[in-house]
N, C-alpha and C positions, 0 to 999 in steps of 0.2 A: 702330486705336492696335495697334502693335507692342509685344508685352511679351515681355522676355527673363527667363529664370530666373537667369542668371547675371549679376554687375557685373564689367566689366574693370577697375574701379577701386577694387576693395574694398581693396586693399592701402594706400589712402590715406584711408579712411575713419577718422573720430575715434575711433569706437567699434566693433569689430569682434567683434558678440556676436550670438548666434541668436536670430530672432525666435520669438515662440509660435503662429505659424502661417505660411501663405503669403507671399513676398515676390517680388514682379516688380519690374522695372526698365524705366524709358521713356526712350530717348534723343531729344534733339531737338538738330538741326543749326540753328545760325544763320550768320551771314554769314561766320566765320572762325573758328569754334569748336564745340563742342559742351557741353551739359550733361546731366546725367541726374538722374532722380527716381526714387524708389522707392514703390511702392504695397505698403501691407500690407493682406492681405484676411483676415477672420477666417473660422473655420471656419463659424459661422452668423452671418450678417450680421443685425443688429438697426437698421441705420440705414445710410443711404448715405455714403460715404466722406467724411471731412472734407478739406479742403484746407489744408496746413499751411505758412506763411513763417516759417523760421528768423529767428533774429537774427543778428548781426554775428559774423563769425569762427565760424560755425554751418555744420556740413554735416547732411545728413537724418538722421544718427545722433544728433544732440546731445540730441533729447528723446525717445529712447527709452524712459527709465523713464516716461513718461507713454504715449506712442504705443503700447509694446507691452502695457501694461495695457489701454488702450481696445480693442486688437485682442484680446485674450484675452476682453474683456466685449462682444465682438460688433460693434465700431465700427472700422472701417479707416479709412486715411489715404493721402494723397499728398503727399510732400514732397519738393520740389526743391534741388538744389544751385545756388547763385545767384554769379555770377560776384565775384569781391573778398573773398570771405569763408573760404575754406578751400582745403587742398591738393586735397580732392576736385573744386572746381570750377576749378582750372588747368588750362590758362592762361586761358580765360576770355575776356571782352571786354577790348577795349583801354580804358583807361580808365573802369571801370565805374563807375556811380552808381546812385541809389535809381531813378531813371527805368530803367537798364539791366535793374535785377532787376524792377522791376514788369512790362516787357514779357517776361521770361524767365518769370516766375511765371504771366503771363497765357498764354503757350504752352502751360505744362503744364497749367494749370487747365481749358483747353479739352476734355481728354480726359475730364473727369469732370464738366464743367459741366451736361450735361443731369439731372444726378442730384444735384449737390453743393450741399447747403442750408446747411452750416456752414463757415466759414472761421476759421482759427485763426492770430493773428500773435503772434510770440514777440518781446519787445525792438524791436529795428529793423524786424523784421518785421512788426510791428503797422502800422507807417507805411505799408507796402506793402499790406498786408492790408485796410486800410480805403480805401484808393485802390482796389483791386481789387475789393473789395465794392460799392463805389458804381457799377461798371459791370454787376453781375450781379443784375438783379431776384430771381431765384430763391433768393438767398443771404436766409435768415430769421434766421440767428443767428450771432453773432461771438463767440469766445472771445479776450480780449486778455491775454496773458500779461506782466505787468511791462511795459506798452507805452510804446513812444518814438512821440512825435509831433513831426516836423520842419516848418518853413515850407516853403511850396510851391516856393520860390525854390532850396530846398536838394536838391530831387529831381534837376535835372540838374547839380549839382556832383561832379566826379568823387571819389571816396573818396581821402583824404589832406587836405592842408590846404586845399584849395578848401572842401570838404565840412565840414571843422571849423569853418572861418570862418563858412560859411554857416549854422551850427545854434548858434553860441555868443554870439549876440546874445541879451540878456536879453529874455525874454518873446516872443523872435522866434516861438516855436512857435504863437502865437496868430493867427499869419497863414498859417492852413491850412484849406483847405475840408473837412477830415474833420470838423470838428466841427459845421458845419451839414450834412454828411451824416448825422452822429448825431442830429441834433436832428430830422431827417425819417425816418429809418429805423424801419420799420414794424414790425420785427422784436425780438428780445430780445439782450442783450449780458451776458455773463460777464466780469466783470473778476477776474484773480488776481494778487495784489500779494503781496510780501512786506514783512514789518512795517518793515523798515529798509531799504526804498527809498521814492522819493517823499518825502524827509524836507524839512523847512523850511530852506533854505540859510542864511538869516540866521542862525537859531538857531546853526549850524555855521559862522560867520565868513564866509559867501560872499554874493555880490549877490544882490539879489531877481530872481526870475525866470530863476535859473539852477540848475544841480544842486549838492547838497550834496558831492558827489565821494567820496572813500575818506577814512573816518574811524573812529576809535576809540570803539566804544559796546558796555556791556555785557558787558566782558570781550573782545572779538574786534574785526577789523578788520572793517567793512564799507563795503560798495561800494553807494551811491546815487547813480546818474546821472540818474534822471528827477526832474525838477524837479517839487517839491509842486504849484506851479500847473498843471502838465500833468494830472497826477491830478484835481485840482479842476476844472479844465476838462471833461474826460470825463465825470465824475460829473454835472456841470451841464448836459452836453449829452444824456445818455440819460434819458428821461421813467423816473420812478423805478419804475412798474409794469412797464417793459421791463428793467430792471437787476438784476442778482444779483453780489454780490462775495463773495470768496473771500480772505482775509488770512491767510498762513503766518506762524505765530509764529518767532521766532529764525531769520529769512531775510531776507538782502537782494537785491539785483538776480539774484543767481545762483541762479535757481529751479530750471534743470536740474540743476546739481550738488547742491543743496539735496536733490532727489528722488532722486536716486543715491545720496545718503549716507544717507538716512534712508527705507527701504522702506515703513515703517508709514505715513508721511506720503504717500509716492507712491501707495498704496492707496486712502488717503482722498481725494486731488486726483482721482484717475482714476475714483472712484465718483462724486464731485460732478460732474465733467465728463460723465461719462456720462450721469447722470440730467437734466442740463441738456439734452444733446442728444436723448435720448430723449422728454422731455417733449413731449406733443402729438402723438405719433406713434403 
């Protein structure tokens, strides 16, 4: 594994801010393009590095408010830029899809696979993280942050109209083998949700088995793209002794922005995640 101390694409990052410890960069060459991942290393390591799969329209800096705090607490991470989601990942693959992203993530994960025991998936990235974890017997902990789950046939649909059509069928997400994977997963799962995500779509004028979308609640505009039934299916799929849940008050799907805007909450979330990762080690 070749580690670089500088990133040649730093000007394209969503958040260019100093890390609390060492950061290195890994570049992978694909058929016609390259992607880069960032490895955050703590001064004193307390657990093997996490592998993090970011959400739509994210680069590897989007979750800085959480990942930097974990780094300061002794837990490093590797997060990759994935095609189709950010300036930092351009030009990327031609007509990228979830399947493309999964292959990119798997390539980067191999750099830490012998030691990596925890995979983190944020929003769209959770659908990829679940597929990746199913191929990695060494992974015994999953952290799912406002997780999206999509039907299996959506993973090959290019992002754009084809992808939107594939994920828009009511209850279509139930046609996904990740729920069966979770039922058999011997490890533990931490589910992190905002209280205004995963809302009941019918209560808010939408069809059953779909998202509630954007709405006005409790004096603010809230974004709830995750169908309530997705969250319920995840909760039913993980045996109760293996499941922990963290619900963030006054927060919708935009957890990354919420952590950036509320440092005290970010401190608490990082502490909870750290305790989950370190438990049993």
